N, C-alpha and C positions, 0 to 999 in steps of 0.2 A: 285315800289310801296311798297314790301317787303324790308327788311333788313336781312334775313337772318333768324330770327328768330321768333316761334310760339305763341311765349309772346301775347295774344290778346292786352295787355297796352301799349305794343309797340308804340314807338313815328311810326314807321313804318305802324303799320297796324291800328291807328285811323286815318282811315280818316271821316271828322266834317266839316259839315257846320252850322254855322250862319243865320236861314233866319227867316224874318218878315212874320206878318198873309199872304201874296201875294206872297208871294216867293221870294222874293228880295233875296240874297246871300251880308250877314251883315260882315262874316269872317269865314277863314279857317281855316282845317291844314295843317302840310306840306305833311300829309297822300293824302287831299283831291288834294292836283298840283299831286303827283304821277297818284291816281286815273284818274282823269278828266283830266290828260298831260293841264293844264291852271296855270297861275303864279295865285297867291295870290292878285296881281292889278288888272287882268285884270278877274279873278274871281266875284271883288264888286263891286257890284251893278247890277250883272246880275239876270234874273228868273229862277228858277230853270228848267224851260220846257226846257227853250232854252238851257241847255245841254243835253236833251235827244236826241234822232236820234228821237222819239215820241211824242212831246211832248202833244198829249193828258194824255198821258199815266202820268203824275201828276196831271192833274183835273181826271179822275179816280180812283185818289188812297184816293186825298181830299175829292172826295165825295160820297166815301166807307167808308172812319173813322165812326167810332164806340163808339168811345173813344177816351180818353186825348191824348194814345200813338198809333201808328197806324205803319205799315209796310206794305210795297212791293216790287216790281223786276221792271227794267226796262236795256233799252238797252241805251246805255249813246252815245252822239255824236261819229260818226269816229275819232273822237282826244281823245277819254278817253278811256277807260281800259273794253271795253265789255256792256259784261249781270251783272248785279248789285242789289245786294239787300239791301234795307235801311233800316231803321223805323227813326221813325218821335219822336221827346222826346219835350212836351211844355217845356219853361223854365221860374222859375219863376217871377212873375213881376217885375222890379225893381220900385226904390222911386220916390215917386208921379207920378205914374200911368202912365206907358212908356207902347204905344204897345206892346201887344203882342211878342213874338220871338221866334223859336222852335230850337231845335241842330237834324242836321241829319246826323243820322251815316251812313255808306253805304261800301261795300265792296265785293268782285267779290264774285260771286255767288259758285264759287269751291269752294274759301276758307273757305265761310260761310260754304258747304255742306261737307267739311272735319273738322271743329269746331264741328259743330253739330255731325258728325258721332262721333267724337273721345270724344262727350261728353257722348251718349247711348252709345259708348262701356266700360266707365269706370263709367258709373250709373248700369250698368246692371249686370258688372265685379264684383262688390260691393253689388250687391244684390242678386248675386246664393250661391249653399248652396254646391254645389258640392266640388270645389276645395276654399280652406281655401285661405284668402289674406292677407300678412301682410304689409304695412310699416312704415318701420323705422327710425329714423333720425341717423347722424353719432354716437349716444350713444347708439345704438340698444334699442332706445325705441322705442314703440307702438306709432303713430300718427293714426293711419285707419287704420280699418280692415273690411272683409265683416261681413254680420250678420250671416256665421258661419264658424268662425275658426279653432277650432280642434270639431271634432264627439262626443267628451265626456263631462260628467259631471265636476266640478272642475276649467269653466275658468269663471273669472268674466265677469258680461254684461259692465261694463265702462273699457275698457284697455287704454284709451290713454294715455300716459306717462309711460305702467307699464313696465316691463322687463317679459322676459321667464319665472325668474327662478323666480318669485315672483306667478306664480300657475303654471309650471311645474318640473316636478323630477326635483333634482339640476345637478344630472349627465347628463340627456337628455339637460338639459337648456344649459349647459357647450359645449357641443355637438356639436348641431346646431347655438349659437352664434358663436362659432372660426370656423364655415364653413362662414358663413354671413360676419364675419370676413375679412376672404380673399378676399372677392367678391369686398368690401368696400377697399379694400388695393388696390387688382389688375385691378377691371374693368371688371375681365373674369368671364362670366356668369355659373352658378351652374344648370346642366339637370339632374335631378331626380334623385339624391342619398337617396337612403332607410337611414331615420334615424326612431327609438322608442323612441317616445314620449307616457309619464305617465303624468298624472295633481299629487301632491302634495295632493288633497282628496283621488287618487281613484290609487296605481301607479301601482297595481295588474292588472289595467284593458290599457292595454298600448296598444298603434296601433302603426304600424308600414307606416311609410307616406313616399312618396316620394319629396326630398324636390329641390326645381329650384329655382334660384334667380338672379337677374340683380341690377346693381350700375344706381341711378340717379343721376343725375347730370342737371344744369340747362346750359344757350345758353354760357355763358363765363365759358363750364366746370369746376364749383365749386360744387363737390358733395353734394349733398343732402341728398341722403342717400340711403335706400338698398330697395327695395321689397320683399318679398317670398311668394312662391305659397307651399301650402301641402296641396297633393292629396295623398287620403287616399289609399293603397293598400295592406292594411292587409291581406284580403283576397285570394288576388293572390298570396302575398308571402308564405303565411300560405301553399298555395295548392302546389306552386311548391316548397315549404319545405316537403311536403307530397312526392310529388312525389321522391325528390333526397331520401326521408329519404325510399323510397321504393325500388328505385332502385339499393340503397347500400345496402340494405337487401337483397336485389335477388342476388345479384354479392356474397357477401358473403358466402351465403347460398346453391351458386350452383358452391364451390371452390374444399369441397370436399365431401366425405363420410362415416365421421367421427358425429356422434352425438354428442360428447362430444368439439371436436375442431369447428362445424359447430354453437353452442348454444354458446359460449364462443363468436366468430365473431360477431355473430348477437349482445350479448347483447352490446359489445364494441361499435356497430354502433349507438344505442339506446342511451345509455350514452355517453358522456354529453350533446349532442346537440338537444334531444329532452325531456330527462327525466333526471330525477337523481339519482334514482335505477333501473336496471331492472334486474330482476329474474328468468331463466327459470329452469324448472323444465322436465324431462323426462320420464316417466315409465320406471319402473324395469327392463320389460319387454323386451323392447327395447336390455340392455346389456346380459343378460340373455339370449338370440337367441330364447326367446321362443314368444308366440301369447300373443299380449296385451287383457286388458281386453275387452268388447266392451265396448259404449257409457252408454246403461243402466244400469250397473250396476255400484254402488252407492261409494262401495271401491278401492281405488286406490291407489298401491304404486309407488312412485314418487321418485327422485334421482334427486340432488339437482346439475345441470353440471352446472351453469353457473351463475356469480355474478357481476353485473361492478355497481361503485358509492357504494356502504357501505360493510363494512369489513362478511367476509365471516360465523367469528365465531356469527356474529349476527342474523343469520338463522337459529339458532339451531343445528340438525343431518342433515346428507347429504341424509339417504332415512328414508321416514316417510309413512304414511298412510294418507290419506285425504280422507274425506268423500263429493262427490261432490253433494248429495243431490237430488235438482232439479234444480241446476243450469246451466243445459247442455241442461235443454229447452227454455232459452229466451238468450237476452242482455244481458248482465252484466255492469249495467250502472255506468260511473264513482264513486269512491268512495274513502274516505281515505285509503288507502293502510297498513295495519300490517306489523310489518318489521320482527314479530316473525310467525313461521310457523306453521301448524296444526299439533301438537304432540298430541294423545289422552290422553298426559300428562302434564303440562303446563310446573309443576313445575321442568321440564327439558330442557328448554331454559333457557338462561342463563337470571341475569337479567337484561341487558343493552337492550333487546329483545322486551321489551314492548310496545314502543314506536311507534306512526306511522305516517308517512310522509301525508302533508294536503290534497292530491290530488291522486289520486291511481285509477291503472283499471286493469282487470286479466281478461285473454281468454284463453282458453278449448283448447289445442291443437288435434283438431281432425282429421284422414284420415282414410277411405276406413271401417268406421261403429266401429274404435278402438277407444279409448281414448289414447291419447299418451304422454297426459303433460298438460305446459300449462306456461303463459309467464305474469308477473308481471313485471308491472312500475310504479313508482311515482314519485312527483314534490314536492318540499319543499314550504313553504308561500310565497317563493320568488318572484314564476313565478305564472303565468297564469294559472286555471285548464283546467282541461283536456273537449274537448267537443265531441259533437256524433262524430265530423271527425276524432279526434281525435281516437276515440273509431273504429270508420269501420277502419281507416288504420292497429290499428295493430289490427284486428281482420282479414283484408287482409295478415298481414304477418305471423298470424297463419299460415291462413291455407299455404304459399307457405313451410312454417317453418315444419307445419306435415306430409308433402308429404315428405319433405327433410330426416326427421326423419323417419317415414316409408319407402322410399328410404334404407336409411341408416343402417335401422333394417334387412331389407330380405338381402340386401347386406350380413352385416358381418354374418346373417346365412346362406348365400349360401356361404360366402368365409369362419367361419369356415368349413362348414363340407367338403369344397373341400379340404381346408388342411388338415382337421381330417382323409381322407379317402385320402391324397396322403401322409402322415407321416406315415398311417396305412401299406399303399402298400412298404414302403420302408426299407430299411432292421436298426438293431442297426447301429447307429452314431460311433461304436467303433467293430472291430472284433479281434482276437486277435490269431493266432493257434504261431508252431516253426518255421514259416520259413514268415508269413505274418503279421504285424498290420496296423490295419489300422481306419484312423479316420476320419469323416466326416463332412463338414458343410452344412444346407438345411435352407434357407432362405426364404419363399415366397413374392413374390410384394405384394408393398403398393399400386398397381394402382386401380381403380374402377375395371379393367375387370377381377379379381381375378386372384388366381394362375394359372402361365403356367407349363407347360407338363417337366420340369427338373426332373430328376430320375438319381439315379444311381446304383450298384450293387455291393457286392461280393461275387464273386458264387463257393463252394470248387469243383475240377475238381480231378479227378482219379490223382494216385499216387503223392499224396501230390502239385500239382497243384492248381492254385486258377486264376478264371477271374475278371475283376474287367472293370465295364460296365458305363460309362457314358450316360446319350442322353439330348435332347433337344427337346419333341413336341412343333410346330406350334401349337399358338392360349390359349386362358385363359378359366375359369373356369371350372365349372365339364364335360364339351367334353373333354377338355385335359388331366385334370386327368382320367377319362375313356379308353382314348385313350395312358397314359402313362401306367395306368396299364396292358391292353393286348400287350403293348410293354415287358414289364419288364418279362411276364410269356412269351410272345415268346421266350427272348432273355432267358432264365431259361433251356425254353425246348430242346431250339437248342442246348443252351451247354450240358445241360444231352448227345449230341449225341457226344459230345469231338466234334467237327468239329474246322478247323483251324481259325482263326480270321476271314480271305476274304471270308471263303467258308459260316459263317454264316451270313454275312453282306449278304450277297448274298440273302442266301435263308430271312432274313428278312426284305432285299426289296421288293422280288418277296409277299413276308406278306402284307407290310405296298401299295405295288398297289392295290392287293386287297381290300383293305377297301375299299381306293379312288371308285373304281369298284361299291363295294357293296353301298358306298355312293350315288353313281352318280343313281342309279337303276341299270344297266346293261354295260356290257360291250360294248354291240352291239349300246348302243345309243352315242358312240363314235366315228365318223370320220374315217374310215377305215386308216390306217398309225400315227394315230397320240399321242404323247406321254402322259401320263397318266399325268395329272395335279399336280403338286407341292401344295395342295389346306391344308386345315383344318387338313385332314391327313398324312402331311406330316415331317419327323422329321429328327435330325441327332442325330447320335452316333458313337461311339466309345469306341470298344471292345479290349483289352488288356490280352493277358495268362502270366501267369509266372511259369516257371517252377524251381523248385529251386532247382535241384541235376545238373542242367548244367546251371542254374542262367541263364537263359535267357530266353529276354520278346520278346514276337510276338504281334505286335499291327497293327491294320486295323480302314482303319477313313471312315463315310459316311459324308462327309462334316464336321470333326465338328473339331477347333479348338487341335494344339497337344498335349501329354500331355508335362509338364516338369520333369524333370531330374532333384534331385540334388543326388552330387556325395557322398561319403565320406568327401570329402577333404572342402563340403560348396561349389563346382563350381555347377551353376544352369545352363542347356542346354536345347533345347526342340526337340526330338524326331525331323529326317530331315523325316518323313514321307508324303508321297503323298494323301492329302485326298479326296476318290470317289465326287460322287454328291452326295448330302440327298437322303435317302434315301422316294421311291415312285418313285423317277425323271426316273430312269434306262435308260441304252443307254453305263453306262461307267465300268468296273470293278474294283474290290477293290485292290488295291496292299496291299501286307503283308509288313512289315518290322520289320525286329532282332537287337535284344541289348541287349549285355552283358553287366547284373548290376552287380557292386561288394556288396557284404554284406553293409548291413548301407545304402547302398542306399537310398532316398524316392522318389516317382513318384506322380506327381500332376495330376489329372485328374482335371476338371473344364469344365462347362460350357458359354457360353457369357455373361451373363450375371454377369460375375465376373470382366471380363478385356471390354464389353463394361462401358466406364468410359463417362457417355450423350454423346452428339456425334463425340468422338473423335476418331481417327482412330483406329482400332482393335489392328494393330502394336505397338501403346502407352500403351495400356493397357498390353498386352504381356510384353514388355518391364517393366515394374511398376509393376508385377508380380514375374518378373525375381528378381524385386533387393529385394520385399519382401521374397522372398522365402532366396536368397544369404545373407540378414540385419542380422535375425534371427537365425542364425547359430548353431552348431552339440548341440544334447546333450539332447534338451527340447521337452518333451513330444507333441505326435504328437497332439494332443486335442488343444497344449494352442497355437499350430503352425497355426493352420486351422482358432482358432476365432481371431488370431493377423491379421492375411492376410487379413478375409475379413475385420476386421474392417478398415485397411488402405486401403485397395483399393474399398470399396465398397460406394458410397454416399447415403445418405436419403434424400430423399424418394428413397424405390428399384423401379425403373423402369421396371425390370425384374426379375424373380426370377436367384436365387443365388444359384449353389451348386461348394460344393470343399471337392475330398478326393484323401485324403494322405496315400498312402501307405510306410510301412517302411519293405524294402524286405531282406532277408536273406537266404541262400544256406544250405541243407542239407550237413554235413558235410562227407569230404570223405571214412570216416572210416563208415559212418551210410549206406553207400552201397553194394553191393557185385554182380558182372553182369557174368554172364557163357555164354559160345555160345558153341553148340554143332551141328556135321552134324544128316541127316533125317535118322538116324539109331537106334533100339528100344534097341539096346544097349547099348545106352546113357542116360536111363532112369534111371538104377542104379545108375550110376555116381553123375546125376541131385541130387538124394536124397542123395546121402553121400555128396555133397555139402552144400546143407540148410544144414541140420544136423550140421557138421562141423560150418558153419557161426552162427547158432546159438548159439549154446553153445558159442562160441564167444563174442555174446551179452549178455549172459546169459538168453538166452527166451525156456531153455527147456520147459519149460512148455507150448511154443505152437510148440513143433518138431513135434508130430504126427499129428495135420492138417495140417502144414505148408507140414511136406511131402507128403504128401496124394495132396495135394491139387498142388501142381508142380509137381508128377509125373502123374496126369490125365492131366493135363495143356500142359506138355512136349509127353506125349502121344498122344493125340490127334493132336498136333502141327504136330506128326511123321507124322502120321494116311492122317492127311486129308491137312497136306498141303505143306510135305516139309522140307528141309535146305535152308540151314542153320536155326539157332532156337537158338533166346536169349533166357536169364534166367535171370530177375534182382532179387536182392532182395533189398527196402528200410525201413529204421528204422526213422519213425517220430512222431508224436503222435500214429501213428497203426502200423504193419507192414504191409505192402506192396508185393508182388508176382507178377511179370508180367513176361507174355510169350511174346514175339515175333517171329512173321511167318512173310516170302512174301507172305501170300495169302491176296487175298481182299473181301474170304468169311466170314462173319462173323456166331459166330456160333448160335444153337439155340437149347436152351432149351425143352426139351419135357417127358412127361410123358411115361418112359415103361412098354409094358404090362409083366407079370407075366414070356410067356414061352421067353422073349427075353433076348438074351447073353448081348448083352450094348443099348449102350444108356441112363446109368443112371449117366454120371460121373458128368454133368455141373450141373444134380438135387443136387449129391452128392456135390459138390463144392456152392452152394448156399446153403445149411444146414449151413457148415460149416465153411462158411466167413461169414461178417456182411454185406459187400457190396461185389458186380462182376459186372462183366461190358468189354465191349470191345470195340476200339477208333481206327477207321482208321488212318495210319500213310502215310506216302509221300512213305514208300517201303512196306507195309501192313499194318497188321493188331497187334494190342495188347488185349490179354487177363489178366484183373488184378482181386485182390483179397486184402479184407482189410481186417483185424483181428485188434481185440483190445488189449492193450498190456496188460499187464497183471500188476495189480494193486502190489504198492512196500511199505511196513510199513516199 
């Protein structure tokens, strides 16, 4: 019956019979032969009712007709095509008044239903107004549209034969036609591609359309045109863009805790995708580490921290005062954006700052009851104005920005306090004596956790010796700084006892363990037999003493990397010491390491922040430090060397504090020392006095002869009386005159105030009055009592 075509006028579909008033077949079409299953000769002269399975169907239809045209449904005879629907149309009488004839058109019921459904679908499709529907010919001219092609003004009522460029902005029409032409050429359908559509009359009120298209072609595959569907997705796309913008803004706001960098990144997100101009201003108090003014105050000092899409020169001064008035009490509606700032004296603005963008918004940055700044955005005339949804989005961004700025302010204030406290607790960056010259570099970390507990110290000891210390406390922030202060105080206190490095670290380890016990509440709270955890009070430390008389360093380490030694010839090596466990761990002893160093040698002490290069191995960092020290050469000032080494090794930003302490050492010349050894015989006291006087005369220090003779006499006498021999007497001339008496006893002397009736007990009291400093220290063979006197000034 069918020919493969769905054309209603196709010969294979036009099943028709010509019948007379009695229903006798007078003629038929080829399609009728197929439908009825009979030839034209067989059909000629037959009655229509004989072709039906139920002959009464025809009589019933004829009886119920109510006009010149009627239709019905019938079941064909067994040799036909089943159930059909038919329509009877009267034919015009021929010339001469011939009997009336009728045209009976019939088709299978299923095919009729399909035709009707297709017609209904097309009719309703062109009547609905939620989807814009347009049919274009091969020249992309409109031949049919639905009642609501585009959802805004500027579209003509009669669009037949028109092109999109006749009523759509040329640039938008060009994009759409390129897409449609591609569908016409390739036949590949287009599905939901976003395009912007703006009419010529109102180009600013553009809409975002999801464009779909498919090619139209006839049964013989001849291309007839293309059908396009326009779905308005403006609100969905704008909502998605706002969410994307909010997500990107949140991402940059969470990057760091710098108000400057954060606001610059935020302005870069807002422009140009969402606005043409963005200006971020932050309260001046954020940068001065002060409390910002409360919201209810009218006048606030702001600093412009970020500008995007506009030259900063067009915005006047960097810092200025604004009057909020009552603007904080309600929502700020979209408005024209003035590109000049609110200066008290408008004459100070640059001449070019008098203009205004067509559309603008401004919102305040408020957090925790304080005003922290504002955000201003603007668009030019070529873009649609801001909406209430845009304002709500900007307010949400401002809310999150305000919290970030306030957190940055709080962090900067705490970090500033921690850095200030830490720097105040550290010694001077440079020290200089006749035997040791030091230079240091300290850089606090850039991380959000704040400064850590890196520290160093240069401690003068008795007899011209000096202690070099460097340490690293676990943790960051004020707690680590406070712990560092306790550690440094403890080390200085222990150093004043003139302990050996390994003994000092042992006492310091006990002290740090006590820190942990105090933090945990009590020692009883820990299970029996468990070690003290290496927690927030843990630390590493390296302690080194240098004796300029014998030119020897003694060093011990508690979990700290070894110092580097730069020899006078420029070669660099690390001291081969065995580091003990970090402080607070306990369980293992600390081993001292001795090394003789030549005059002009430089010792480099540092913390792990200098050699931890990202996540690389510490050995690589130590190799880089050795190479840096070796490449700088000799003769350069230590201050320059330290700065250059840190610059080469330390990346930015800093993930940990960096400390570098350089110490150039020089021994005491042999002619500036004198040593004598005496037996435990009272008769040697006079000999000792004579040696002292003679040596002072050779040094041209006769002005100190009386006091030094008396000091030496008292010390030698006490050693003979209470300690026994042998007794060593040594004079050292450095920046001061040092007198030492050593013996084999481990009993420390004690100064007391003698009563008026006592004959003795005044020796040490007298020495304390005559000398500038005095003290005693344990040695490996006994003890040494020492005194220091200032050298007389020379004109």
